[in-house]
Backbone as CSV, one residue per row, in Angstrom:
resi,resn,N_x,N_y,N_z,CA_x,CA_y,CA_z,C_x,C_y,C_z
1,UNK,3.493,-55.092,38.153,3.273,-56.397,37.560,2.370,-56.215,36.349
2,UNK,2.751,-56.825,35.250,1.934,-56.802,34.044,1.356,-58.179,33.817
3,UNK,0.065,-58.226,33.481,-0.578,-59.476,33.127,-1.360,-59.257,31.854
4,UNK,-1.391,-60.270,31.005,-2.093,-60.188,29.734,-3.151,-61.284,29.699
5,UNK,-4.342,-60.924,29.224,-5.443,-61.867,29.136,-6.034,-61.757,27.741
6,UNK,-6.265,-62.906,27.094,-6.802,-62.917,25.737,-8.259,-63.331,25.763
7,UNK,-9.040,-62.755,24.846,-10.450,-63.107,24.711,-10.620,-64.376,23.906
8,UNK,-11.854,-64.772,23.762,-12.160,-65.978,23.001,-13.576,-65.911,22.503
9,UNK,-14.245,-67.042,22.434,-15.609,-67.071,21.926,-16.633,-66.633,22.964
10,UNK,-16.443,-67.008,24.207,-17.394,-66.614,25.251,-17.207,-65.170,25.673
11,UNK,-15.978,-64.715,25.691,-15.652,-63.336,26.040,-14.803,-62.769,24.917
12,UNK,-15.383,-61.870,24.138,-14.602,-61.223,23.086,-13.517,-60.373,23.738
13,UNK,-13.902,-59.676,24.787,-12.973,-58.900,25.611,-13.082,-59.503,27.011
14,UNK,-12.025,-60.086,27.538,-12.123,-60.799,28.824,-12.218,-59.850,30.015
15,UNK,-13.223,-59.007,30.013,-13.328,-57.939,31.000,-13.572,-58.450,32.414
16,UNK,-14.350,-59.497,32.572,-14.611,-59.995,33.932,-13.344,-60.563,34.570
17,UNK,-12.582,-61.300,33.784,-11.328,-61.855,34.301,-10.391,-60.721,34.710
18,UNK,-10.284,-59.717,33.872,-9.359,-58.606,34.130,-9.821,-57.766,35.320
19,UNK,-11.108,-57.422,35.367,-11.573,-56.583,36.476,-11.481,-57.314,37.811
20,UNK,-11.588,-58.639,37.797,-11.411,-59.408,39.029,-9.990,-59.268,39.578
21,UNK,-9.025,-58.980,38.706,-7.644,-58.766,39.137,-7.451,-57.385,39.765
22,UNK,-8.442,-56.502,39.589,-8.467,-55.158,40.155,-7.229,-54.311,39.809
23,UNK,-6.909,-54.202,38.531,-5.754,-53.382,38.148,-6.113,-51.899,38.177
24,UNK,-5.098,-51.057,38.132,-5.329,-49.614,38.028,-5.667,-49.217,36.596
25,UNK,-5.074,-49.912,35.631,-5.288,-49.594,34.219,-5.568,-50.874,33.438
26,UNK,-6.482,-50.749,32.472,-6.792,-51.845,31.561,-6.635,-51.315,30.140
27,UNK,-5.944,-52.065,29.318,-5.766,-51.726,27.912,-6.514,-52.754,27.082
28,UNK,-7.526,-52.315,26.351,-8.306,-53.188,25.487,-7.765,-53.030,24.077
29,UNK,-7.181,-54.090,23.557,-6.648,-54.091,22.191,-7.584,-54.930,21.334
30,UNK,-8.141,-54.321,20.310,-9.088,-55.038,19.466,-8.790,-54.781,18.002
31,UNK,-8.964,-55.793,17.189,-8.808,-55.604,15.747,-10.147,-55.273,15.086
32,UNK,-11.165,-55.037,15.910,-12.481,-54.669,15.412,-12.912,-53.316,15.969
33,UNK,-13.691,-52.566,15.200,-14.235,-51.303,15.719,-15.313,-51.574,16.766
34,UNK,-15.736,-50.536,17.455,-16.714,-50.727,18.527,-18.050,-51.249,18.014
35,UNK,-18.439,-50.877,16.806,-19.654,-51.429,16.199,-19.212,-52.346,15.065
36,UNK,-19.527,-53.603,15.209,-19.069,-54.607,14.258,-20.070,-54.854,13.146
37,UNK,-19.569,-55.120,11.985,-20.324,-55.719,10.890,-21.730,-55.142,10.728
38,UNK,-21.816,-53.968,10.239,-23.108,-53.304,10.095,-24.103,-54.124,9.257
39,UNK,-23.623,-54.948,8.389,-24.495,-55.813,7.608,-25.006,-55.156,6.343
40,UNK,-25.732,-55.938,5.558,-26.317,-55.447,4.309,-27.604,-54.684,4.602
41,UNK,-27.959,-53.789,3.697,-29.217,-53.058,3.836,-30.416,-53.954,3.550
42,UNK,-30.226,-54.928,2.684,-31.337,-55.769,2.237,-30.845,-57.203,2.122
43,UNK,-31.450,-58.109,2.877,-31.059,-59.516,2.841,-32.000,-60.365,1.983
44,UNK,-32.927,-59.740,1.282,-33.884,-60.517,0.494,-33.258,-61.149,-0.752
45,UNK,-32.136,-60.606,-1.212,-31.472,-61.152,-2.400,-30.024,-61.551,-2.105
46,UNK,-29.782,-62.055,-0.940,-28.420,-62.411,-0.560,-28.309,-63.917,-0.357
47,UNK,-27.095,-64.370,-0.176,-26.869,-65.811,-0.021,-27.078,-66.248,1.430
48,UNK,-27.252,-67.539,1.590,-27.403,-68.118,2.923,-26.140,-67.856,3.745
49,UNK,-24.986,-67.905,3.104,-23.716,-67.655,3.800,-23.706,-66.247,4.396
50,UNK,-24.162,-65.251,3.650,-24.203,-63.883,4.171,-25.144,-63.761,5.363
51,UNK,-26.255,-64.460,5.308,-27.205,-64.432,6.422,-26.570,-65.082,7.664
52,UNK,-25.884,-66.202,7.468,-25.206,-66.879,8.586,-24.108,-65.986,9.160
53,UNK,-23.311,-65.356,8.297,-22.264,-64.450,8.784,-22.867,-63.285,9.564
54,UNK,-23.998,-62.784,9.110,-24.661,-61.695,9.836,-25.134,-62.172,11.202
55,UNK,-25.675,-63.368,11.283,-26.117,-63.917,12.566,-24.931,-64.058,13.524
56,UNK,-23.812,-64.528,13.019,-22.604,-64.648,13.842,-22.152,-63.274,14.317
57,UNK,-22.178,-62.287,13.433,-21.724,-60.950,13.814,-22.632,-60.332,14.868
58,UNK,-23.940,-60.591,14.794,-24.861,-60.084,15.817,-24.525,-60.715,17.162
59,UNK,-24.246,-62.017,17.168,-23.866,-62.696,18.403,-22.580,-62.104,18.982
60,UNK,-21.568,-61.933,18.129,-20.290,-61.383,18.586,-20.475,-59.968,19.118
61,UNK,-21.272,-59.153,18.433,-21.513,-57.783,18.876,-22.180,-57.769,20.246
62,UNK,-23.140,-58.652,20.461,-23.825,-58.710,21.746,-22.855,-59.088,22.863
63,UNK,-22.031,-60.088,22.619,-21.040,-60.502,23.616,-20.076,-59.343,23.899
64,UNK,-19.616,-58.681,22.842,-18.676,-57.558,22.988,-19.291,-56.421,23.803
65,UNK,-20.545,-56.081,23.528,-21.200,-55.002,24.274,-21.335,-55.351,25.747
66,UNK,-21.629,-56.617,26.057,-21.689,-57.037,27.456,-20.322,-56.933,28.119
67,UNK,-19.278,-57.315,27.391,-17.916,-57.214,27.929,-17.552,-55.754,28.204
68,UNK,-17.904,-54.867,27.285,-17.594,-53.442,27.459,-18.394,-52.829,28.594
69,UNK,-19.613,-53.308,28.826,-20.427,-52.795,29.936,-19.740,-53.060,31.276
70,UNK,-19.080,-54.197,31.401,-18.323,-54.503,32.624,-17.212,-53.473,32.817
71,UNK,-16.529,-53.123,31.746,-15.446,-52.133,31.832,-15.986,-50.740,32.143
72,UNK,-17.144,-50.406,31.599,-17.743,-49.100,31.881,-18.075,-48.963,33.361
73,UNK,-18.520,-50.033,33.985,-18.779,-50.004,35.430,-17.460,-49.929,36.211
74,UNK,-16.475,-50.673,35.782,-15.179,-50.709,36.471,-14.534,-49.326,36.516
75,UNK,-14.587,-48.610,35.400,-13.902,-47.320,35.308,-14.579,-46.244,36.156
76,UNK,-15.761,-46.503,36.662,-16.443,-45.556,37.552,-15.815,-45.528,38.942
77,UNK,-14.994,-46.523,39.243,-14.308,-46.566,40.526,-13.188,-45.525,40.549
78,UNK,-12.845,-45.037,41.721,-11.753,-44.054,41.805,-10.427,-44.633,41.302
79,UNK,-9.686,-43.823,40.565,-8.334,-44.145,40.101,-8.261,-45.374,39.197
80,UNK,-9.309,-45.652,38.458,-9.307,-46.760,37.506,-9.412,-46.186,36.099
81,UNK,-8.618,-46.725,35.184,-8.606,-46.250,33.802,-8.734,-47.422,32.842
82,UNK,-9.460,-47.175,31.766,-9.579,-48.157,30.689,-9.235,-47.448,29.388
83,UNK,-8.277,-48.000,28.655,-7.865,-47.459,27.361,-8.324,-48.435,26.283
84,UNK,-9.149,-47.958,25.367,-9.630,-48.797,24.266,-8.866,-48.445,23.008
85,UNK,-8.148,-49.412,22.502,-7.340,-49.237,21.295,-7.955,-50.134,20.229
86,UNK,-8.687,-49.497,19.318,-9.418,-50.235,18.295,-9.548,-49.363,17.055
87,UNK,-9.679,-49.982,15.889,-9.826,-49.200,14.664,-11.197,-48.519,14.607
88,UNK,-11.301,-47.490,13.815,-12.578,-46.789,13.674,-13.495,-47.456,12.652
89,UNK,-12.958,-48.367,11.859,-13.766,-49.078,10.869,-13.230,-50.495,10.715
90,UNK,-14.032,-51.353,10.075,-13.592,-52.730,9.836,-12.284,-52.725,9.055
91,UNK,-11.306,-53.461,9.534,-10.036,-53.554,8.827,-10.165,-54.399,7.571
92,UNK,-10.975,-55.430,7.631,-11.096,-56.349,6.506,-12.513,-56.899,6.440
93,UNK,-13.435,-56.162,5.817,-14.823,-56.625,5.758,-14.998,-57.998,5.090
94,UNK,-14.056,-58.393,4.260,-14.153,-59.696,3.601,-13.892,-60.854,4.564
95,UNK,-13.242,-60.561,5.680,-12.960,-61.585,6.692,-13.530,-61.103,8.022
96,UNK,-14.816,-61.292,8.193,-15.523,-60.727,9.346,-14.986,-61.211,10.689
97,UNK,-14.366,-62.364,10.715,-13.828,-62.892,11.969,-12.483,-62.273,12.325
98,UNK,-11.872,-61.542,11.402,-10.550,-60.983,11.639,-9.433,-61.965,11.376
99,UNK,-9.759,-63.129,10.860,-8.748,-64.156,10.627,-8.185,-64.058,9.216
100,UNK,-7.388,-63.045,8.996,-6.680,-62.870,7.729,-5.205,-62.764,8.085
101,UNK,-4.433,-63.742,7.691,-3.042,-63.805,8.114,-2.062,-63.415,7.011
102,UNK,-2.485,-62.549,6.105,-1.593,-62.043,5.069,-0.533,-61.167,5.728
103,UNK,0.762,-61.510,5.597,1.816,-60.764,6.299,1.861,-59.270,5.952
104,UNK,1.630,-58.929,4.705,1.669,-57.516,4.301,0.500,-56.768,4.941
105,UNK,-0.674,-57.359,4.851,-1.860,-56.734,5.445,-1.693,-56.585,6.954
106,UNK,-1.180,-57.616,7.595,-0.984,-57.562,9.043,0.015,-56.478,9.430
107,UNK,1.053,-56.286,8.638,2.040,-55.229,8.916,1.385,-53.855,8.839
108,UNK,0.533,-53.662,7.843,-0.193,-52.387,7.716,-1.086,-52.184,8.934
109,UNK,-1.813,-53.216,9.327,-2.702,-53.115,10.490,-1.928,-52.824,11.769
110,UNK,-0.764,-53.435,11.923,0.044,-53.169,13.121,0.489,-51.708,13.154
111,UNK,0.829,-51.154,11.998,1.174,-49.732,11.929,-0.003,-48.852,12.317
112,UNK,-1.201,-49.226,11.861,-2.396,-48.478,12.243,-2.615,-48.571,13.752
113,UNK,-2.349,-49.739,14.312,-2.483,-49.920,15.759,-1.512,-49.055,16.541
114,UNK,-0.270,-48.983,16.073,0.716,-48.116,16.741,0.266,-46.662,16.721
115,UNK,-0.265,-46.222,15.578,-0.763,-44.848,15.492,-1.920,-44.618,16.457
116,UNK,-2.810,-45.590,16.557,-3.954,-45.472,17.465,-3.489,-45.414,18.914
117,UNK,-2.481,-46.221,19.258,-1.941,-46.193,20.621,-1.382,-44.813,20.946
118,UNK,-0.667,-44.223,20.011,-0.042,-42.925,20.293,-1.075,-41.828,20.534
119,UNK,-2.276,-41.970,19.973,-3.318,-40.973,20.233,-4.196,-41.342,21.432
120,UNK,-4.307,-42.627,21.720,-5.139,-43.077,22.838,-4.392,-42.983,24.160
121,UNK,-3.122,-43.311,24.146,-2.294,-43.307,25.352,-1.049,-42.468,25.049
122,UNK,-1.198,-41.135,24.924,-0.090,-40.307,24.421,1.102,-40.170,25.363
123,UNK,0.918,-40.389,26.644,2.019,-40.189,27.594,2.830,-41.438,27.841
124,UNK,2.627,-42.481,27.068,3.338,-43.731,27.274,4.154,-44.071,26.041
125,UNK,5.449,-44.250,26.172,6.245,-44.675,25.007,5.934,-46.126,24.665
126,UNK,5.992,-46.461,23.396,5.789,-47.840,22.988,7.039,-48.649,23.296
127,UNK,6.815,-49.840,23.813,7.921,-50.755,24.074,7.848,-51.904,23.092
128,UNK,8.977,-52.339,22.586,8.927,-53.539,21.736,8.643,-54.769,22.587
129,UNK,7.917,-55.706,22.043,7.616,-56.942,22.781,8.561,-58.026,22.357
């Protein structure tokens, strides 16, 4: 049985919901790298918008780290696996929320995701959805 669960604002990665289902394998698909939005080196000469975006990114990073901590505990159980499929860097630093719906850009990102899957989960063929 396959089940899919999507994250949101309270849970960037819905790890508690998924681990409660007690699956053998969990696949975390993220359009963000493990460390989000490193921020500017100096905020003394920046705009209020940049400061607000940085505050939002700190909040999102904290929520994400808590979600990942749940998965780190889950994978310590016998015969449990967690596969994290995420980019190594920000895909679009200009859109920190990941909400960029440019079709060409999205196609490129999907190709990068397929490549990441093939290295993260090499023994599984990709299936079209």
